[in-house]
Backbone as a ProteinNet text record, in pm:
[ID]
protein_1_A
[PRIMARY]
MGHPVTTNPIIIMLINMTVVFIVLISLSFLIRLIHIVDPTAKKEEKIEEPPKVTTPPPAPKVEAPIIEKGIPEETIAVIFAAIAGYGYSSGQVHAIRPVYNKVWEHSGRYHQEL
[TERTIARY]
-2855.8	-2815.1	-2905.3	-3023	-3114.4	-3181.7	-3172.2	-3236.9	-3138.4	-3179.6	-3088.9	-3073.8	-2958.5	-2931.9	-3023.3	-3041	-3128	-3194.2	-3306.5	-3374.4	-3380.9	-3319.9	-3318.9	-3222.6	-3272.9	-3186.8	-3076.7	-3098.2	-2996.9	-2875.6	-2899.9	-2789.7	-2714.4	-2787.7	-2722.4	-2634.9	-2685	-2608.6	-2482.5	-2493.5	-2376.8	-2271.5	-2316.8	-2221.7	-2151.5	-2227.1	-2168	-2070.4	-2107.7	-2018.1	-1892.1	-1905.4	-1788.7	-1694.2	-1746.2	-1662.5	-1592.8	-1664.5	-1605.4	-1493.1	-1513.9	-1410.9	-1291	-1314.4	-1201	-1115.8	-1180.5	-1105.6	-1029.2	-1090	-1022.5	-902.7	-919.1	-808.3	-695.3	-729.4	-623.7	-551.8	-621.4	-555.4	-463.3	-505.1	-421.4	-291.3	-301.4	-180.4	-91.7	-152.2	-75.5	0.7	-62.7	3.9	119.2	98.7	207.7	323.5	292.9	397.2	475	406.8	474.7	567.6	525.6	612	736.7	724	840.1	936.2	884.8	966.5	1008.4	956.9	977.4	1125.3	1173.3	1314.7	1346.5	1247	1272.7	1281.4	1254.2	1259.2	1402.5	1419.1	1552.9	1591.4	1716.8	1767.1	1773.8	1732.4	1737.7	1879	1929.2	2062.3	2049.8	2134.8	2132.6	2208.3	2142.1	2202.2	2248.8	2375.2	2429.2	2378.1	2331.4	2281.6	2398	2394.2	2500.7	2491.6	2603.6	2598.6	2512.8	2441.2	2351.6	2431.3	2394.2	2459.5	2391	2468.7	2409.7	2380.5	2454.8	2430.3	2336.7	2240.2	2147.8	2220.1	2180.8	2244.1	2208.3	2294.2	2263.6	2139.8	2065.1	1942.8	1979.2	1908.4	1938.4	1898	1969.7	1936.7	1809.9	1715.4	1589.6	1592.8	1596.6	1594.8	1451.2	1420.7	1286.8	1265.7	1154.6	1130.6	1108.4	1135.5	1115.6	966.2	915	772.3	751.6	671	642.9	548.7	563.7	474	337	236.8	101.9	30.8	101.2	37.5	10.7	-114	-145.6	-78.8	-48.4	18.3	-70.2	-202.5	-292.6	-281.1	-267.6	-252.6	-123.5	-17.5	111.8	102.8	33.1	18.2	-58.9	-161.4	-239.2	-153.6	-71.2	15.5	115.6	175.9	271.2	203.1	80.5	8.5	-20.2	-55.5	-81	47.4	157.6	286.8	326.6	307.8	341.6	250.3	126.5	32.7	76.9	148.9	198.6	333.6	387.8	511.3	637.1	621.4	737.9	769.2	893.1	928.9	930.8	924.4	923.8	1058.5	1163.7	1294.3	1301.6	1203.6	1203.4	1134	1069.5	1001.5	1100.6	1118.2	1214.3	1146.5	1027.1	958.1	809	733.8	589.2	556.3	504	466.2	344.5	256.9	137.6	172.5	99.5	116.7	-3.1	23.8	-84.1	-104.8	-228.7	-262.4	-390.2	-387.4	-503.3	-621.1	-591.7	-698.7	-790.4	-733.4	-815.2	-897.6	-840	-914.8	-1034.4	-1012.2	-1122.3	-1226.7	-1183.1	-1276.6	-1363.8	-1302.5	-1378.7	-1479	-1440.7	-1533.5	-1647.7	-1616	-1717	-1821.3	-1775.2	-1869.6	-1945.8	-1890.7	-1964.5	-2081.2	-2063	-2168.3	-2286	-2262.1	-2371.1	-2463.6
5152.7	5014.4	4921.2	4960.6	4877	4772.1	4786.1	4691.3	4583.7	4454.6	4349.2	4354.4	4306.2	4304.9	4204.9	4089.2	3987.8	3908.2	3852.8	3764.9	3622.1	3599.4	3466.4	3376.4	3268.2	3183.4	3111.3	3082.4	3014	3104.7	3231.4	3325.7	3348.1	3358.3	3375.4	3253.7	3132.2	3010.3	3008.2	3044.2	3043.6	3145	3262.1	3363.4	3312.2	3254.9	3204.4	3089.3	2997.5	2884.3	2932.3	3031.4	3086.8	3150.1	3223.9	3287.4	3180.1	3076	2969	2900.7	2864.1	2793.1	2882.3	3009.3	3101.3	3109.8	3116.4	3119.4	2988.8	2873.6	2745.2	2731.1	2773	2763.8	2857.1	2977.1	3069.8	3015.2	2950.3	2886.6	2773.8	2698.3	2590.9	2646.8	2755.2	2816.6	2874	2931.6	2986	2875.1	2761.7	2648.5	2597.4	2586.1	2541.8	2640.4	2770.3	2872.6	2863.1	2837.3	2822.9	2701.6	2592	2473.2	2501.2	2584.7	2616.6	2710.2	2808.7	2913.7	2879.4	2775.4	2741.3	2735.8	2831	2831	2727.4	2673	2576.3	2433.9	2412.7	2277.2	2226.8	2101.3	2042.5	2008.7	2026.6	1992.2	1840.3	1790.1	1646.4	1605.8	1507.5	1456.7	1343.6	1347.4	1242.8	1122.1	1010.1	886.5	807	770.5	693.4	550.3	501.5	365.1	269	155.4	58.2	2.3	-40	-94.8	-221.3	-233.6	-347.6	-473.3	-581.7	-710.5	-776.5	-818.8	-879.1	-1027.5	-1093.4	-1236.4	-1252.5	-1342	-1361.6	-1429.5	-1398.7	-1463.5	-1612.2	-1693.5	-1837	-1864	-1964.4	-1998.8	-2055.3	-2012.9	-2065.8	-2212.7	-2283.8	-2424.2	-2432.8	-2506.9	-2523.6	-2660.6	-2658.3	-2783.2	-2815.2	-2941.9	-2982.8	-2955.5	-2895.3	-2868.9	-2998	-2989.6	-3106	-3122.1	-3236.9	-3262.4	-3375.7	-3348.6	-3452.4	-3554.1	-3675.2	-3780.7	-3757.9	-3785.2	-3768.4	-3648.3	-3558.9	-3445.5	-3487.8	-3481.6	-3523.7	-3432.7	-3491.1	-3415.5	-3301.8	-3321	-3215.5	-3092.1	-3115.3	-3005	-2930.3	-3004	-2941.6	-2859.8	-2910.9	-2838.3	-2707.8	-2712	-2591.6	-2490.3	-2537.5	-2446.9	-2380.1	-2456.2	-2398.6	-2301.6	-2329.6	-2237.1	-2105.5	-2114.6	-1992.7	-1912.7	-1982.1	-1913.5	-1846.4	-1915	-1856.3	-1738.9	-1742.6	-1632.8	-1504.9	-1515.9	-1397.9	-1353.3	-1419	-1373.3	-1439.1	-1538.9	-1608	-1728.2	-1773.4	-1892	-2013.1	-2131.2	-2252.4	-2275.1	-2208.6	-2221.3	-2151.9	-2066.9	-1996.5	-2075.8	-2186	-2269.8	-2372.5	-2375.5	-2469.1	-2594.7	-2582.5	-2699.4	-2672.4	-2780.3	-2774.1	-2872.6	-2820.3	-2908.2	-2848.7	-2934.2	-2883	-2827.4	-2727.8	-2669.3	-2711.8	-2782.8	-2830.6	-2731.3	-2692	-2595.7	-2642.3	-2656.2	-2705	-2607.6	-2479.2	-2379.3	-2404.7	-2436.1	-2461	-2588.5	-2688.7	-2812.7	-2785.9	-2712.2	-2683.5	-2595	-2500.7	-2413.6	-2493.6	-2586.9	-2670.3	-2756.4	-2814.4	-2897.8	-2812.9	-2693.7	-2606.9	-2568.9	-2532.6	-2490.8	-2608.2	-2729.2	-2846.8	-2878.6	-2856.4	-2889.4	-2792.8	-2672.8	-2574.6	-2614.4
-412.3	-426.8	-347.9	-320	-245.4	-330.9	-464.3	-553.1	-598.1	-592.9	-639.9	-791.6	-838.8	-982	-1050.7	-989.8	-1047.1	-935.2	-964	-869	-921.7	-1037.3	-1097.6	-1017.8	-957.1	-873.5	-953.3	-1078.4	-1160.5	-1180.1	-1210.1	-1230.9	-1100.4	-989.5	-859	-827.4	-855.7	-832.8	-918.4	-1045.2	-1134	-1087.8	-1045.1	-995.2	-869.8	-777	-652.7	-679	-766.3	-796.3	-867	-954.2	-1022.2	-922	-827.8	-725.5	-641.6	-602.1	-519.8	-595.5	-721.2	-795.9	-826.8	-849.8	-871.1	-744.7	-628.6	-502.2	-482.6	-510.6	-493.9	-588.3	-711.7	-808.2	-768.3	-720	-677.5	-554.4	-461.9	-347	-391.2	-491.7	-543.7	-601	-680.5	-735.2	-625.6	-522	-410.6	-336.4	-315.9	-249.7	-334.7	-464.9	-553.5	-551.3	-548	-542.3	-411.3	-302.9	-173.6	-176.4	-237.8	-247.7	-331.7	-432	-517.3	-445	-372.9	-313.5	-169.9	-111.8	29.4	67	152.1	190.3	297.4	365.3	471.6	420.6	293.2	238	234.8	271.1	269.6	126.2	97.7	-34.7	-46.5	-158.9	-181.2	-218.5	-146.4	-176.8	-278	-375.4	-475.9	-422.4	-421.4	-373.2	-494	-489.7	-601.4	-592.2	-703.6	-707.2	-728.1	-660.8	-682.2	-824.5	-879.7	-1015.8	-1019.9	-1128.6	-1142.5	-1176.9	-1114.3	-1137.3	-1255.7	-1350.8	-1470.5	-1451.4	-1364.1	-1342.4	-1224.2	-1235.3	-1123.2	-1006.7	-884.2	-769.8	-767.7	-709.3	-705.5	-620.4	-659.4	-587.9	-450.9	-346.7	-213.5	-204	-120.9	-100.5	-17.9	-66.8	3.8	68.9	200.5	274	309	310.1	347	495.1	530.7	672.1	748.8	875.6	960.4	980.9	944.7	954.4	1053.6	1153.8	1251.3	1190.9	1238.7	1191.9	1253.6	1177.6	1227.8	1168	1103	1036.1	892.3	849.9	712.4	609.1	493.8	387.9	335.9	337.9	293.2	383.6	513.8	607.8	582	555.8	527.2	398.8	297.9	172.1	194.1	277.6	306	381.8	476.3	551.4	457.6	367.7	273.9	178.1	137.6	49.3	122.2	250.7	327.3	345.4	369.4	385.4	254.7	142.6	12.9	-19.1	28.9	6.8	74.3	183.3	253.2	201	100.1	37.7	91.9	175.7	227.9	139.3	145.7	68.6	161	101.4	182.3	250.2	202.5	265.5	399.8	429.5	556.4	666.6	630.7	728.7	780.9	911.6	970.1	1023.1	1072.6	1126.1	1130.4	1119.5	1136.1	1246.6	1354.4	1464.5	1534.1	1579.4	1646.9	1784.6	1824.8	1956.5	2039.4	2144.9	2231.1	2342.9	2359.6	2462	2528.6	2658.9	2733.7	2726.3	2711.1	2706.8	2588.1	2472.1	2353.4	2370.6	2433.6	2454.9	2545.6	2654.4	2746.3	2681	2598.8	2530	2434	2361.1	2268.6	2340.2	2453.1	2529.4	2584.5	2631.1	2688.4	2582.3	2462.9	2358.8	2298.1	2308.8	2260.2	2352	2480.5	2577	2568.7	2517.2	2510.3	2403
[MASK]
++++++++++++++++++++++++++++++++++++++++++++++++++++++++++++++++++++++++++++++++++++++++++++++++++++++++++++++++++

């Protein structure tokens, strides 16, 4: 048995790839069999679904948010568009007011001077 069966690299590659894929497919079947036979798996409990309501729920009252004077309407429109983009409704906004922070003012002045 000292002589190789073939020296053709294409045939050797095909044999090797066939062996690899056969092993991979057999491992896949073994994993599926383990999932079917697994005695440690918890039994799935059937959850009863509540009966479906045929009438739509009443629409919630949407109150206008408290808007401070001095904020332009365009800014408010952009804020509401951003809130709606994240999936929130305008009824969840209670107030729009600017937050004044000295740190931001000093940071802006510092970067303007550079």
